[in-house]
Each structure stands twice: as structure tokens, then as C-alpha cells.
MIGUTOR-389439 format. One record per residue (C-alpha): residue number from 1; residue in one letter; x, y, z. Coordinates in steps of 0.2 Angstrom, whole numbers, plus 5000, padded with zeros to 4 digits. Each point is the difference from the previous one (the first is absolute). Layout:
     n   res     c1     c2     c3
   NUM     A      X      Y      Z
...
END
This chain:
     n   res     c1     c2     c3
     1     M   5429   5487   5583
     2     T   5013   4986   4994
     3     L   4995   4991   4985
     4     A   5010   4986   4991
     5     N   5002   5001   4981
     6     P   4995   4987   4987
     7     S   5014   4993   4991
     8     L   5005   5007   4983
     9     P   4998   4988   4988
    10     S   5019   4995   4991
    11     F   5007   5006   4985
    12     A   5016   4999   4995
    13     S   5004   5016   4997
    14     R   5009   5010   5010
    15     I   4994   5016   4989
    16     V   4980   5009   5000
    17     P   4997   5012   4983
    18     V   4990   5011   5008
    19     I   4986   5006   4987
    20     V   4987   5012   4994
    21     I   4988   4989   4990
    22     T   4987   5016   4992
    23     D   4994   4987   4983
    24     L   4995   4985   5006
    25     R   5006   4990   4985
    26     Q   5018   5002   5006
    27     A   4995   4989   5014
    28     V   5004   4982   4992
    29     P   5015   5004   4988
    30     L   5008   5008   5013
    31     A   5001   4990   5012
    32     H   5004   4986   4985
    33     A   5016   5012   4996
    34     L   5006   5000   5020
    35     L   4999   4981   5001
    36     A   5009   4999   4986
    37     G   5015   5010   5007
    38     G   4999   4991   5015
    39     V   4989   5008   5013
    40     D   4984   4990   5005
    41     V   4995   5018   5010
    42     M   4992   5013   4998
    43     E   4991   5015   5010
    44     I   4987   5008   4992
    45     T   4995   5016   5008
    46     L   4983   5009   5002
    47     R   5006   5017   4996
    48     H   4989   4999   4982
    49     E   4982   4993   4998
    50     A   5008   4987   4989
    51     G   5007   4991   5014
    52     L   4989   4989   5010
    53     P   4993   4993   4981
    54     A   5020   4998   4996
    55     I   5001   4993   5015
    56     E   4986   4985   4995
    57     A   5005   4998   4985
    58     V   5016   4994   5004
    59     A   4995   4990   5015
    60     R   4988   4989   4990
    61     Q   5010   4999   4984
    62     V   5018   5002   5004
    63     P   5001   4986   5018
    64     Q   5018   4997   5000
    65     M   5001   5017   5003
    66     Q   5000   5008   5018
    67     V   4991   5016   4996
    68     G   4999   5011   5014
    69     A   4991   5017   5006
    70     G   5010   5016   5003
    71     T   4995   5020   5004
    72     V   4987   4992   5015
    73     T   4994   5013   5009
    74     R   4985   4999   5004
    75     A   4988   4982   5013
    76     R   4990   4998   4987
    77     E   5009   4998   4988
    78     M   5011   4985   5006
    79     A   4982   4991   4998
    80     R   4999   5003   4983
    81     A   5019   4996   4997
    82     R   4995   4983   5005
    83     D   4984   4998   4991
    84     A   5010   5007   4983
    85     G   5011   4983   5007
    86     A   5016   5008   5004
    87     R   5011   4990   5010
    88     F   5009   5012   5011
    89     A   4996   5018   5002
    90     L   5016   5019   5004
    91     S   4996   5015   5005
    92     P   5008   5014   5003
    93     G   4999   5000   5016
    94     M   4992   4992   5014
    95     S   4985   5005   5013
    96     D   4989   4993   5011
    97     E   4985   4997   4988
    98     L   5013   4994   4987
    99     V   5006   4985   5009
   100     Q   4984   4995   5007
   101     A   4992   4999   4984
   102     A   5015   4989   4992
   103     F   4997   4988   5017
   104     D   4982   5000   4997
   105     C   5001   4997   4981
   106     E   5013   4987   5006
   107     L   5010   5010   4984
   108     P   5018   4998   5003
   109     F   5007   5016   5003
   110     I   5017   5012   4996
   111     P   4998   5017   5011
   112     G   5013   5013   4994
   113     V   5011   5010   5015
   114     M   5010   5013   5000
   115     T   5008   5002   5018
   116     P   5006   4987   5011
   117     G   4985   5005   5014
   118     E   4989   4996   4984
   119     V   5010   4983   4999
   120     M   4998   4995   5019
   121     R   4979   5005   4998
   122     A   4998   4987   4985
   123     R   5011   4986   5009
   124     E   4989   5003   5014
   125     H   4984   4998   4986
   126     G   5008   4984   4998
   127     F   5009   5006   4982
   128     G   5019   4991   4999
   129     L   5001   5005   4979
   130     L   4997   5021   4996
   131     K   5000   5010   4987
   132     L   5014   5016   4999
   133     F   4992   5011   4994
   134     P   5005   5012   4994
   135     A   5015   4992   5002
   136     E   5017   5011   4990
   137     Q   4992   5016   5013
   138     A   4997   4988   5014
   139     G   5019   4999   4999
   140     G   5000   4988   4987
   141     V   5018   4983   5005
   142     G   5003   5013   5014
   143     M   4984   4998   5009
   144     L   5000   4981   4998
   145     K   5016   4999   5006
   146     A   4994   5011   5016
   147     L   4985   4992   5003
   148     A   5007   4979   4999
   149     G   5011   5006   5018
   150     P   4983   5000   5010
   151     L   4989   4992   4989
   152     P   5010   4986   4992
   153     E   4981   4988   4997
   154     M   4993   5011   4989
   155     R   5001   5000   4982
   156     F   4994   5013   4986
   157     C   4998   5006   4983
   158     P   5008   5014   4995
   159     T   4989   5012   4987
   160     G   5002   5016   4996
   161     G   5016   5003   4988
   162     V   5006   4983   5000
   163     S   5007   5000   4980
   164     P   5012   4988   4993
   165     S   5013   5011   5004
   166     N   4996   4996   5019
   167     L   4992   4986   5001
   168     P   5015   4988   5004
   169     Q   5005   5011   5016
   170     Y   4982   4995   5005
   171     L   4999   4984   4997
   172     Q   5018   4995   5011
   173     Q   4992   5006   5013
   174     P   4996   4988   5014
   175     N   4984   5007   5004
   176     V   4992   5002   4983
   177     A   4989   4986   4993
   178     M   4994   5011   4985
   179     V   5003   5014   4992
   180     G   4984   5010   4990
   181     G   5000   5010   4984
   182     S   4993   5009   4985
   183     W   5014   5000   4991
   184     L   4998   4982   4991
   185     T   4982   5006   4992
   186     P   5002   5018   4992
   187     A   4984   5007   4995
   188     A   5004   5002   4984
   189     A   5005   4980   4998
   190     L   4981   4998   5007
   191     E   4993   5012   4988
   192     Q   5010   4997   4984
   193     G   4996   4983   5005
   194     R   5018   4996   5000
   195     W   5000   4981   5009
   196     Q   5018   4996   4994
   197     D   5008   5014   5008
   198     I   4991   4997   5016
   199     T   5007   4982   5000
   200     D   5017   5006   4997
   201     L   4999   5010   5014
   202     A   4995   4988   5013
   203     A   5013   4987   4992
   204     Q   5011   5014   5005
   205     A   4996   5004   5019
   206     T   4996   4980   5003
   207     A   5020   4998   4992
   208     L   5005   5012   5014
   209     T   4992   4992   5013
   210     L   5010   4985   4996
   211     P   5015   4993   5008
   212     P   5016   5001   4988
   213     I   5006   4983   4992
   214     G   5009   4990   5011
   215     T   4996   5006   5020
END
């Protein structure tokens, strides 16, 4: 089965916050807080029952935010994510059923991979951007460098173990389009509504993605 993945929406940020929302009331203020810090994309995972309603709330009330559905692991979740307003979907892995569901829904999809064989299989399905997950356990920057040799046309969104300390090293790799991480949205900040803290974290991360002045 060879399919072509629809194009992802365009967004400015190279950092994709990976978010578990447990209270629907967190969704919209969180989206505004991230935008204020220069991050215009967010991955709301389906790990909690509040995930789909949160995606719908952001899609309707904060249209300038590119909201995606994360941790999509079952084919039936693809249509639900699309219907909630998700602009794209991500998964920790890839199956034929997920790929077909994304194609049927015409929803841009970033499947997860961990090995060269999985990268090649994803390429056969028409994917050019993949989620390297879990990135650090898969070999981190070293794995990305190794994949660049035999598979130079593939691009990655490493997720899992990415933090401010290693973010610049990841983004310096030519085959890294963006990175995913949860450090931008600490659970305590979400629970306590500390939106300025999240804006500050987003701004700090955004600054790390920008070239030094004068370059």
C-alpha cells in the first residue's frame, strides 16, 4: 500500500509542545499563553478523555493556533481528531490501519518511527516527515546523523527526552524539521493556571531556535 500524506499546515515554531490536558478549562488559556511566547503549534494528546474536547475548544476559539492530535494509536481516533478540528495528527508508531485512516480522513499525519526499517516503510507510504520516538532512547542526535546518510530526504520531529539542554543540538541537525517536548507545559503550571510561566518557557525555547544576532 502506497499513499500520499496530505501536506501539514504551515507554522512558524520549530517546537511542538506535547500536552496532556486533564481539565477542558485549561485548553484555551494555554493556547493563548503559548502564542504569546512565540509558539503557534500544539499537540494535545489523546491520553486523557479531555483531549478531544480540548482540541475542539482550541480549534474554535483560537484559530491562529495550529492544534494537532497526539498519541493517536487507533484508526477510529483519526476521524474523531479531524472532526474535533485537529489540523494534523501524530502517533508514537505506525500501522497500516492508522495510515489508511489518515488517508481516508485527508488528515496530515506524522507517524512514529524508531529504526531505519520503519523509516523506509513510512517512506513507501509517502511520508516525508516522521516522529522519531522515543528520541533519546532511539539514539538521539547520533541516530539522526546516522539516518541522514542512507535516507537524506527524510525529515524528523524527535520527541522524547528533548529538553532545553539538548534542544539546540537537535535543531542543528539538517534532517530535523522540528522537535516535540513536554517541558513547555509543566503539569503544575497547567493545574494552577500559571499562564505567564508557560509564556516565559515558550519564549525561552523560541529564543533557542533563533540564529544569533549578526548571522
